C-alpha positions as CSV (number, residue, x, y, z in Angstrom):
1,M,49.2,-26.3,-30.1
2,L,49.3,-24.9,-33.6
3,L,51.2,-27.8,-35.4
4,T,50.8,-29.1,-38.7
5,G,53.7,-31.4,-39.5
6,N,55.1,-34.6,-38.3
7,A,56.6,-33.9,-35.0
8,F,58.4,-37.2,-34.7
9,G,61.1,-37.1,-37.2
10,A,61.1,-37.4,-41.1
11,T,58.0,-38.7,-42.8
12,P,58.4,-42.5,-43.0
13,S,59.8,-43.6,-46.2
14,N,57.9,-47.0,-46.3
15,P,56.6,-47.6,-49.8
16,A,53.2,-48.6,-48.3
17,L,52.7,-45.0,-47.7
18,N,52.4,-44.4,-51.7
19,S,49.4,-46.6,-51.8
20,R,45.8,-45.5,-50.8
21,K,44.9,-47.4,-47.7
22,N,41.5,-47.8,-46.3
23,I,40.7,-46.5,-42.8
24,I,38.3,-47.8,-40.3
25,F,38.1,-45.5,-37.2
26,F,36.5,-47.3,-34.3
27,L,35.3,-44.7,-31.6
28,V,33.8,-46.2,-28.4
29,D,31.6,-44.0,-26.3
30,D,32.7,-43.5,-22.8
31,L,35.2,-46.4,-22.8
32,G,37.8,-46.0,-19.9
33,W,41.4,-46.2,-20.2
34,A,41.5,-49.3,-18.1
35,D,38.4,-51.0,-19.6
36,L,40.3,-53.5,-21.8
37,S,42.3,-56.6,-20.9
38,C,45.3,-55.2,-22.8
39,Y,45.1,-52.1,-20.7
40,G,45.1,-54.2,-17.5
41,S,41.4,-55.0,-16.8
42,T,40.9,-58.4,-15.2
43,F,37.1,-58.4,-14.9
44,H,36.3,-57.3,-18.7
45,E,37.4,-59.7,-21.4
46,T,38.4,-58.3,-24.8
47,P,40.3,-60.9,-26.7
48,A,39.6,-59.4,-30.3
49,I,40.8,-55.8,-29.2
50,D,43.8,-57.4,-27.4
51,A,44.8,-59.2,-30.7
52,L,44.4,-55.9,-32.5
53,A,46.8,-54.3,-30.0
54,Q,49.2,-57.1,-30.6
55,S,49.1,-56.7,-34.3
56,G,49.5,-52.9,-34.0
57,V,50.7,-50.1,-31.6
58,R,49.2,-49.5,-28.2
59,F,49.4,-46.0,-26.9
60,T,49.5,-45.5,-23.1
61,H,49.1,-41.6,-23.1
62,A,46.5,-40.8,-25.5
63,Y,44.2,-37.9,-24.7
64,A,40.8,-36.9,-25.7
65,A,40.5,-33.1,-26.1
66,C,37.8,-32.8,-23.6
67,P,36.4,-35.1,-20.8
68,V,33.0,-35.3,-22.6
69,C,31.9,-36.5,-25.9
70,S,30.8,-33.9,-28.4
71,P,34.0,-31.7,-28.1
72,T,36.2,-34.6,-28.5
73,R,34.3,-35.9,-31.5
74,A,34.8,-32.4,-33.2
75,S,38.4,-32.5,-32.5
76,I,38.9,-35.8,-34.1
77,I,37.0,-35.1,-37.4
78,T,38.6,-31.5,-37.8
79,G,42.0,-31.8,-36.2
80,R,41.1,-28.6,-34.4
81,H,40.8,-28.0,-30.6
82,P,37.2,-27.8,-29.3
83,V,37.8,-24.2,-28.1
84,R,38.8,-23.4,-31.7
85,V,35.7,-25.1,-33.2
86,G,33.4,-23.5,-30.7
87,I,32.0,-26.9,-29.2
88,T,33.2,-27.1,-25.5
89,D,30.5,-29.2,-23.9
90,W,28.3,-32.2,-24.8
91,I,25.4,-31.1,-27.2
92,P,23.1,-29.4,-26.0
93,G,25.0,-29.2,-22.6
94,Q,23.6,-28.9,-19.1
95,N,22.3,-25.2,-18.2
96,I,22.2,-25.2,-14.5
97,E,22.1,-21.5,-14.0
98,S,18.9,-21.9,-11.7
99,N,20.8,-24.4,-9.6
100,P,22.1,-22.8,-6.3
101,I,25.4,-24.6,-6.5
102,S,26.4,-22.9,-9.7
103,R,28.3,-19.6,-9.2
104,F,28.9,-19.0,-12.9
105,L,26.6,-18.0,-15.7
106,H,26.0,-20.8,-18.4
107,I,28.5,-20.5,-21.0
108,H,26.8,-21.1,-24.5
109,D,28.7,-22.9,-27.1
110,K,27.7,-24.4,-30.5
111,D,25.1,-27.2,-30.9
112,Q,26.3,-28.5,-34.2
113,L,29.7,-28.7,-36.0
114,P,29.8,-25.8,-38.4
115,L,29.6,-26.6,-42.0
116,D,32.6,-24.3,-42.8
117,E,34.8,-26.7,-40.7
118,I,36.8,-29.1,-42.8
119,T,36.5,-32.7,-41.9
120,F,38.9,-35.6,-42.8
121,A,35.9,-37.4,-44.4
122,E,35.5,-34.3,-46.7
123,V,39.1,-34.4,-47.6
124,L,39.3,-38.1,-48.3
125,K,36.0,-38.0,-50.3
126,Q,37.7,-35.3,-52.5
127,N,40.5,-37.9,-53.0
128,D,38.1,-40.5,-54.4
129,Y,37.5,-42.3,-51.0
130,Q,34.1,-43.9,-50.4
131,T,33.0,-42.6,-47.0
132,C,30.7,-44.3,-44.5
133,F,29.5,-43.2,-41.1
134,V,28.0,-45.8,-38.5
135,G,26.7,-45.2,-35.1
136,K,26.9,-42.2,-32.8
137,W,27.3,-38.7,-34.3
138,H,26.2,-36.2,-31.7
139,L,27.5,-33.2,-33.7
140,G,24.1,-31.9,-35.1
141,D,20.8,-33.0,-36.6
142,K,19.3,-32.2,-40.1
143,G,21.6,-29.9,-42.1
144,F,24.5,-30.9,-40.0
145,L,24.5,-34.8,-40.3
146,P,27.3,-36.9,-41.3
147,T,26.1,-36.7,-44.9
148,D,26.5,-33.0,-44.7
149,Q,30.1,-33.2,-43.4
150,G,31.7,-35.5,-46.0
151,Y,30.1,-39.1,-45.5
152,D,28.3,-40.7,-48.5
153,V,26.4,-43.0,-46.2
154,N,25.1,-42.4,-42.7
155,V,23.8,-45.4,-40.7
156,G,22.4,-44.4,-37.1
157,G,24.0,-41.0,-36.8
158,F,22.0,-38.0,-35.6
159,S,21.9,-35.3,-32.8
160,R,21.3,-37.7,-30.0
161,G,24.3,-38.7,-27.7
162,S,22.7,-41.9,-26.2
163,P,20.3,-44.4,-28.1
164,P,16.8,-42.9,-27.6
165,G,15.2,-46.4,-27.5
166,G,18.0,-48.0,-25.6
167,Y,20.1,-50.9,-26.8
168,Y,17.3,-53.0,-28.0
169,A,14.7,-52.5,-31.0
170,P,12.8,-50.6,-31.5
171,F,15.5,-48.1,-31.6
172,R,13.6,-45.0,-32.3
173,N,16.4,-43.8,-34.4
174,P,15.4,-42.1,-37.6
175,Y,18.5,-43.1,-39.4
176,L,18.4,-46.7,-38.4
177,P,15.0,-48.5,-39.4
178,D,14.0,-51.3,-37.1
179,K,14.3,-54.8,-38.6
180,M,13.9,-57.5,-36.0
181,P,12.1,-57.0,-32.5
182,G,14.5,-57.1,-29.6
183,E,17.5,-56.8,-32.0
184,Y,20.6,-55.5,-30.0
185,L,22.0,-52.2,-31.3
186,T,25.6,-53.0,-31.5
187,S,24.9,-56.2,-33.3
188,R,22.7,-54.3,-35.9
189,L,25.3,-51.4,-36.5
190,T,28.0,-54.3,-37.1
191,D,25.7,-55.8,-39.7
192,E,25.3,-52.5,-41.4
193,A,29.1,-51.9,-41.4
194,I,29.9,-55.3,-42.8
195,T,27.3,-54.8,-45.6
196,F,29.1,-51.8,-46.7
197,I,32.4,-53.4,-46.7
198,N,31.0,-56.3,-48.8
199,Q,29.1,-54.0,-51.3
200,R,31.8,-51.2,-51.7
201,D,33.5,-50.5,-54.9
202,P,36.6,-52.8,-54.5
203,H,38.6,-50.5,-57.0
204,R,38.4,-47.4,-54.7
205,P,39.5,-47.0,-51.2
206,F,37.1,-46.3,-48.3
207,L,36.9,-44.5,-45.0
208,M,34.5,-45.8,-42.3
209,S,34.0,-44.1,-39.1
210,F,32.3,-46.8,-36.8
211,C,31.3,-44.7,-33.7
212,Y,29.7,-47.2,-31.1
213,Y,26.8,-46.1,-28.8
214,N,28.2,-48.5,-26.3
215,V,29.3,-48.1,-23.5
216,H,27.2,-45.0,-22.9
217,T,24.2,-45.1,-20.6
218,P,21.6,-46.5,-20.3
219,I,23.6,-49.4,-19.1
220,Q,21.8,-52.3,-20.6
221,P,23.4,-55.6,-20.7
222,D,24.1,-57.8,-23.8
223,T,22.1,-60.9,-22.7
224,R,24.3,-63.2,-24.7
225,V,27.0,-62.9,-22.3
226,I,25.6,-61.4,-19.0
227,Q,25.4,-64.7,-17.1
228,H,29.1,-65.2,-17.5
229,Y,29.9,-61.7,-16.0
230,Q,27.3,-62.3,-13.3
231,E,29.2,-65.3,-12.3
232,K,32.5,-63.5,-12.2
233,A,31.2,-60.7,-10.2
234,A,29.8,-63.3,-7.6
235,L,33.2,-64.6,-7.0
236,L,34.3,-61.0,-5.7
237,K,34.4,-60.4,-2.0
238,G,32.6,-57.5,-0.3
239,D,30.6,-54.5,-1.7
240,T,32.0,-52.3,-4.4
241,P,34.6,-50.0,-3.0
242,T,34.2,-46.3,-3.6
243,E,35.9,-43.0,-2.5
244,R,34.9,-39.4,-2.3
245,E,35.9,-37.2,-5.2
246,H,35.0,-33.5,-4.3
247,A,31.2,-33.6,-4.3
248,G,31.0,-37.0,-6.0
249,Q,31.8,-40.6,-5.5
250,T,34.2,-42.7,-7.6
251,R,33.8,-46.4,-8.2
252,L,37.1,-48.3,-7.2
253,R,36.6,-51.7,-8.7
254,Q,35.4,-53.0,-12.1
255,D,32.5,-55.4,-11.1
256,N,29.4,-54.4,-13.0
257,P,28.3,-57.4,-15.2
258,D,25.9,-55.3,-17.3
259,Y,28.8,-52.8,-18.2
260,A,31.2,-55.6,-18.8
261,S,28.8,-57.3,-21.2
262,M,28.5,-53.9,-23.0
263,V,32.3,-53.9,-23.5
264,A,32.2,-57.5,-24.6
265,A,29.7,-56.5,-27.1
266,V,32.1,-53.9,-28.7
267,D,34.8,-56.6,-28.5
268,T,32.5,-59.1,-30.5
269,S,31.8,-56.5,-33.1
270,I,35.5,-55.8,-33.5
271,A,36.0,-59.6,-34.1
272,R,33.3,-59.6,-36.7
273,M,34.7,-56.6,-38.4
274,M,38.2,-58.2,-38.8
275,K,36.7,-61.3,-39.9
276,A,34.9,-59.4,-42.7
277,L,38.2,-57.6,-43.7
278,K,39.9,-61.1,-44.1
279,E,37.0,-62.6,-46.1
280,Q,37.4,-59.7,-48.5
281,D,41.2,-60.1,-48.4
282,I,41.8,-56.4,-47.4
283,T,43.1,-56.7,-43.9
284,D,46.6,-55.5,-45.0
285,E,45.2,-52.8,-47.0
286,T,43.2,-51.3,-44.1
287,I,44.4,-49.1,-41.3
288,I,42.6,-49.4,-38.0
289,I,42.3,-46.8,-35.4
290,F,40.6,-47.7,-32.1
291,F,39.9,-44.8,-29.5
292,S,37.4,-43.6,-27.1
293,D,35.8,-40.0,-26.8
294,N,36.4,-39.5,-23.1
295,G,37.2,-41.3,-19.8
296,G,35.1,-44.1,-18.4
297,L,32.0,-43.0,-16.3
298,S,33.3,-43.9,-12.7
299,T,32.4,-40.6,-10.8
300,K,29.0,-39.0,-10.2
301,K,26.8,-38.1,-7.2
302,T,26.8,-41.9,-6.7
303,A,29.6,-44.1,-8.1
304,G,29.5,-44.8,-11.9
305,P,29.5,-48.3,-13.6
306,T,33.2,-48.6,-14.2
307,C,36.6,-47.8,-12.6
308,N,39.6,-46.2,-14.3
309,L,42.2,-47.0,-11.6
310,P,45.2,-46.3,-11.4
311,L,43.8,-43.0,-12.9
312,R,41.8,-40.7,-10.8
313,A,38.2,-39.8,-11.4
314,G,36.5,-40.4,-14.7
315,K,34.3,-38.8,-17.5
316,G,33.6,-35.1,-17.0
317,W,36.8,-34.6,-15.1
318,L,40.1,-33.2,-15.9
319,Y,42.1,-35.7,-13.8
320,E,43.7,-38.4,-15.9
321,G,40.8,-40.8,-15.5
322,G,38.5,-38.3,-17.6
323,V,40.7,-37.7,-20.5
324,R,43.3,-40.3,-21.0
325,E,42.0,-43.0,-23.5
326,P,42.9,-46.4,-24.9
327,L,44.4,-45.9,-28.3
328,I,45.3,-48.7,-30.8
329,I,46.6,-48.1,-34.3
330,R,47.2,-50.9,-36.8
331,A,48.8,-49.7,-40.0
332,P,50.1,-52.8,-41.9
333,G,53.5,-52.2,-43.5
334,I,53.9,-49.0,-41.4
335,S,53.4,-49.7,-37.8
336,E,55.6,-52.3,-35.8
337,P,53.3,-55.1,-34.4
338,G,53.3,-55.1,-30.6
339,R,55.0,-51.7,-30.2
340,I,53.9,-49.8,-27.1
341,V,54.3,-46.0,-27.2
342,N,54.5,-44.0,-23.9
343,I,54.8,-40.5,-25.7
344,P,51.7,-38.2,-25.2
345,V,49.4,-37.7,-28.2
346,V,45.8,-36.0,-28.5
347,S,42.7,-36.6,-30.4
348,M,43.5,-33.5,-32.8
349,D,46.4,-35.7,-34.2
350,F,44.2,-38.2,-35.9
351,F,43.3,-35.8,-38.8
352,P,46.9,-35.1,-40.0
353,T,47.9,-38.7,-39.2
354,I,45.2,-40.1,-41.5
355,L,46.0,-37.9,-44.3
356,E,49.7,-38.8,-44.1
357,L,49.0,-42.6,-43.8
358,C,46.7,-42.3,-46.8
359,N,49.2,-40.2,-48.7
360,V,46.7,-37.4,-49.2
361,T,47.9,-33.6,-49.2
362,P,45.1,-31.1,-49.4
363,K,45.9,-27.8,-51.2
364,T,44.7,-25.8,-48.3
365,L,43.7,-26.5,-44.7
366,P,42.7,-24.2,-41.8
367,P,45.1,-24.0,-38.8
368,L,45.3,-27.4,-37.2
369,D,45.9,-28.1,-33.4
370,G,47.1,-31.7,-34.0
371,T,50.2,-33.1,-35.5
372,S,50.8,-36.4,-37.5
373,I,51.9,-39.2,-35.3
374,A,52.7,-41.5,-38.2
375,G,56.4,-41.4,-37.1
376,L,55.6,-43.0,-33.7
377,L,54.3,-46.0,-35.4
378,Q,57.8,-46.8,-36.6
379,G,59.4,-45.8,-33.3
380,N,60.5,-42.1,-34.2
381,L,60.7,-40.1,-31.1
382,P,60.0,-36.5,-30.5
383,T,62.8,-34.1,-30.0
384,T,60.8,-31.7,-27.6
385,D,57.9,-32.1,-25.1
386,R,54.4,-31.0,-26.5
387,T,52.1,-28.9,-24.5
388,F,48.5,-30.1,-24.0
389,Y,45.6,-27.8,-23.0
390,W,42.0,-28.7,-21.8
391,H,39.3,-26.1,-21.3
392,Y,36.0,-27.3,-19.8
393,P,34.4,-24.3,-18.2
394,H,31.0,-26.0,-17.9
395,Y,29.2,-27.8,-14.8
396,H,28.6,-31.6,-15.5
397,G,26.6,-34.4,-14.0
398,S,29.7,-35.9,-12.9
399,T,29.8,-33.3,-10.2
400,W,32.8,-31.5,-12.0
401,T,32.6,-27.8,-11.7
402,P,34.3,-25.2,-14.3
403,G,38.0,-25.4,-14.8
404,A,40.9,-26.0,-17.2
405,S,44.1,-27.9,-17.2
406,I,47.6,-28.0,-18.9
407,R,50.1,-30.8,-19.3
408,H,53.8,-29.9,-20.2
409,G,56.3,-32.8,-20.1
410,R,55.6,-34.7,-16.8
411,W,53.8,-31.8,-15.2
412,K,50.1,-31.4,-15.0
413,L,48.3,-28.5,-13.6
414,I,44.4,-28.2,-13.1
415,E,42.5,-24.9,-12.2
416,F,39.3,-25.3,-10.5
417,Y,37.4,-21.9,-11.1
418,H,34.3,-22.6,-9.1
419,L,36.4,-23.7,-6.1
420,E,39.2,-21.1,-6.7
421,T,41.9,-23.7,-6.3
422,V,44.9,-25.0,-8.2
423,E,46.5,-28.5,-8.1
424,L,49.9,-29.7,-9.6
425,Y,51.0,-33.2,-10.3
426,D,54.0,-34.9,-11.4
427,L,52.7,-37.5,-13.8
428,Q,55.9,-39.4,-14.1
429,N,56.0,-40.3,-10.5
430,D,52.4,-39.9,-9.6
431,P,50.0,-41.0,-12.6
432,G,47.1,-41.3,-10.1
433,E,47.3,-37.6,-9.2
434,R,47.3,-38.2,-5.5
435,N,50.1,-35.9,-4.3
436,N,49.2,-32.2,-4.9
437,L,52.6,-30.3,-5.4
438,V,51.2,-26.9,-5.7
439,D,52.9,-25.7,-2.3
440,A,56.1,-27.4,-3.1
441,Y,56.7,-26.0,-6.5
442,P,55.3,-22.4,-6.6
443,E,57.4,-21.2,-9.6
444,R,56.3,-24.4,-11.7
445,V,52.6,-23.4,-10.8
446,E,53.0,-19.9,-12.0
447,E,54.6,-20.9,-15.2
448,L,52.0,-23.4,-16.1
449,R,49.2,-20.9,-15.2
450,R,50.8,-18.2,-17.4
451,R,51.1,-20.8,-20.3
452,L,47.3,-21.8,-19.9
453,S,46.3,-18.2,-19.7
454,A,48.2,-17.2,-22.7
455,W,46.7,-20.1,-24.6
456,Q,43.3,-19.3,-23.5
457,K,43.7,-15.7,-24.7
458,R,45.1,-16.7,-28.1
459,M,42.2,-19.1,-28.7
460,G,39.5,-16.8,-27.5
461,A,38.5,-19.3,-24.9
462,K,35.2,-18.3,-23.1
463,M,35.8,-17.8,-19.5
464,P,33.4,-18.4,-16.5
465,V,31.5,-15.2,-15.4
466,D,30.1,-14.9,-12.0
467,K,26.1,-14.6,-11.7
468,S,26.5,-11.5,-9.4
């Protein structure tokens, strides 16, 4: 996917592109495709995010570059595939060579984002942007923190992928000093983000990456709203349904009050952030991007806390439930409010999109694996199908075993290296990936396998090696 331009027609000619917009990138950890009301949830309630979707563009086929967090985060900030960056598993990953179920040797990848990678924060900072990072980083510790990768300010970001002290103070976070005992983490991060907005230099544009620790484990409820969701859950009939997924179990209904309250905490934060923009009179000068780093945690040895139906499986898996994400972009003066886009896009696309929307053109950039999707915000359509690749050669706690996948047009192929099996799905007619067509379309299978193998060789992807 070596793409660097706008694949969706000519660059939008809207004069708003000639001004430097502010950017707020909201990234929610482990939020599932179906976790929002505007994506079909009836148990979770997200009025602020729904309003954001109504005022912006909602994407139905937006993909993370990996079904786990760190690789996707690296792909977002660099515009490059996790395989190219060298981060293909969550940091530091799960080394299970001693586990008898693992037939492959552990694949070692990088435990920090290399400093020679160029981030969109660095590019915008070089173009007079004020840059602020809030929340979960998970791309390295000292020497590799947000402030080493283009951000002027870092609030709460370091090497840990889940909050070490949980969601209530004391946080045990070296980059987020405790203030009030029992303070809720998401509320505190929102306070800090609003303080930055209120105290920024109003004469210069800003970039804020607000990366929530929610809704990652530990699943700890927001006590302000938990009773409401407990009452909703009590109205549901029967035990939570589950189904077997290979060696794991998948949750088939959203009915977890604790998890729902954590989704609600994000929604409350979004409402507060939008209010802060309005009070500063910069709502129409600020581009909002809302995304998740991987699928919702639905599949584990025992069922996870959420459900991604109609999509299959969840975090850690290369089925749609593990890699398809909610994506909302609000670009005032550029996007058409309420538009729904069904064209597939991927997390590497954000880097070139942000540069185009901010009218920033770097003199030099390394090869990017994303393409600007700014044209989609105005309704421009692609002229050809893109090909998307996923390479996840690691074992994961969701019971996933090493594999890779490819999507081209309507077709999705998944290779399971540990199981020595291949699956083929027609996503147009079978978005839930229930009908394996591998025997019905052998030529299609071979074509996609060749494409995937050729891409892996071009990228220098590390392949699983048997222990024997």
